[in-house]
C-alpha positions as CSV (number, residue, x, y, z in Angstrom):
1,M,-17.2,-22.6,-16.6
2,V,-14.5,-19.9,-17.1
3,R,-12.0,-19.3,-14.4
4,I,-9.5,-16.5,-14.0
5,R,-6.3,-18.1,-13.1
6,L,-2.3,-18.1,-13.4
7,R,-0.4,-19.4,-16.5
8,R,3.2,-20.1,-15.6
9,I,5.8,-18.8,-18.0
10,G,9.5,-18.2,-17.6
11,L,12.6,-20.3,-17.0
12,K,13.1,-23.1,-14.6
13,G,13.3,-21.6,-11.2
14,Q,12.3,-18.1,-12.5
15,P,8.6,-18.1,-12.6
16,T,6.3,-15.3,-14.0
17,Y,2.7,-15.8,-14.5
18,R,0.0,-14.5,-16.8
19,L,-3.5,-14.1,-15.6
20,V,-5.7,-15.6,-18.2
21,A,-9.4,-16.5,-18.5
22,A,-9.7,-20.2,-19.3
23,D,-12.0,-23.0,-19.1
24,K,-12.1,-24.7,-15.9
25,E,-11.2,-28.1,-17.6
26,A,-8.2,-26.8,-19.6
27,P,-4.5,-27.7,-18.4
28,R,-2.6,-25.1,-16.4
29,D,-0.3,-24.1,-19.4
30,G,-2.8,-25.1,-22.0
31,R,-5.6,-23.3,-24.0
32,F,-6.8,-20.1,-22.7
33,L,-9.3,-17.5,-23.9
34,E,-7.6,-14.2,-23.1
35,I,-4.5,-12.7,-21.3
36,L,-5.9,-10.5,-18.6
37,G,-2.5,-9.4,-17.0
38,V,1.0,-10.3,-15.6
39,Y,2.0,-11.1,-12.1
40,N,5.9,-11.4,-11.3
41,P,6.5,-12.5,-7.8
42,R,10.2,-12.3,-8.2
43,T,10.6,-8.4,-7.8
44,N,10.3,-6.4,-4.7
45,P,7.4,-5.5,-4.5
46,A,5.8,-8.0,-6.8
47,T,5.0,-6.6,-10.2
48,I,1.2,-6.7,-11.1
49,H,-0.2,-5.3,-14.4
50,L,-4.0,-5.9,-14.9
51,K,-6.4,-5.1,-17.7
52,E,-9.0,-4.2,-15.4
53,D,-11.8,-3.4,-18.0
54,R,-11.4,-6.9,-19.4
55,I,-11.3,-8.5,-16.0
56,Y,-14.6,-6.6,-15.0
57,H,-16.1,-8.0,-18.4
58,W,-15.4,-11.5,-17.6
59,M,-16.3,-11.3,-14.1
60,K,-19.6,-9.8,-15.0
61,N,-20.2,-12.7,-17.4
62,G,-19.6,-15.3,-14.6
63,A,-16.1,-15.9,-14.5
64,L,-14.6,-16.8,-11.1
65,P,-11.0,-16.1,-9.9
66,T,-8.9,-18.9,-8.3
67,E,-7.8,-18.5,-4.7
68,S,-4.5,-17.2,-5.8
69,V,-5.8,-14.7,-8.3
70,A,-8.2,-13.6,-5.6
71,Q,-5.3,-12.8,-3.4
72,I,-3.6,-10.9,-6.1
73,F,-6.7,-9.0,-6.9
74,K,-7.1,-8.0,-3.1
75,S,-3.4,-6.7,-2.9
76,A,-4.0,-4.8,-6.3
77,G,-7.2,-3.2,-4.7
78,L,-9.4,-4.7,-7.5
79,T,-11.7,-6.6,-5.2
80,E,-12.9,-3.3,-3.7
81,R,-13.4,-1.8,-7.1
82,W,-15.3,-4.7,-8.2
83,D,-17.6,-4.3,-5.5
84,R,-18.1,-0.6,-6.4
85,F,-18.6,-1.6,-10.1
86,K,-21.4,-4.1,-9.1
87,K,-23.1,-1.2,-7.2
88,G,-23.2,0.8,-10.4
89,E,-20.1,3.0,-10.4
90,A,-18.8,3.8,-13.8
91,I,-16.1,1.5,-15.2
92,E,-14.1,4.6,-16.6
93,V,-13.6,5.9,-13.2
94,L,-12.7,2.5,-11.7
95,V,-10.1,1.7,-14.6
96,K,-8.5,5.2,-14.2
97,E,-8.2,4.6,-10.4
98,G,-6.7,1.3,-11.0
99,A,-4.1,2.7,-13.4
100,E,-3.1,5.3,-10.8
101,A,-2.7,2.5,-8.1
102,E,-0.5,0.5,-10.5
103,I,1.8,3.6,-10.8
104,K,2.1,3.9,-7.1
105,R,2.9,0.2,-6.6
106,A,5.4,0.4,-9.3
107,A,7.4,3.3,-7.7
108,P,10.7,2.2,-6.3
109,V,10.8,1.7,-2.7
110,R,13.3,4.2,-1.0
111,T,15.3,3.5,2.0
112,S,16.8,6.0,4.2
113,K,20.5,5.8,5.2
């Protein structure tokens, strides 16, 4: 069974994660099938880059996200877009919408003085 899960990279005390499609039995930092995105929790707000078309492909073929990845998908809005994809909406529209959402998330947070 294929799972979409986090693979830790980075220095000691400075974790960054790759979202990967990997066999359920493979070790955390071991063999994987494909890199599907990057998650950096150390930035404010957390940086999330996803290859949504490939994530839809893997999930359509039975891959399940882990609990932590499901939370990342929910915060990125991918869960709602996945539900719309299952109902038959075009993947091009959803990927474009996801790219726009990523740009909005990456915009710097401004504070007033």
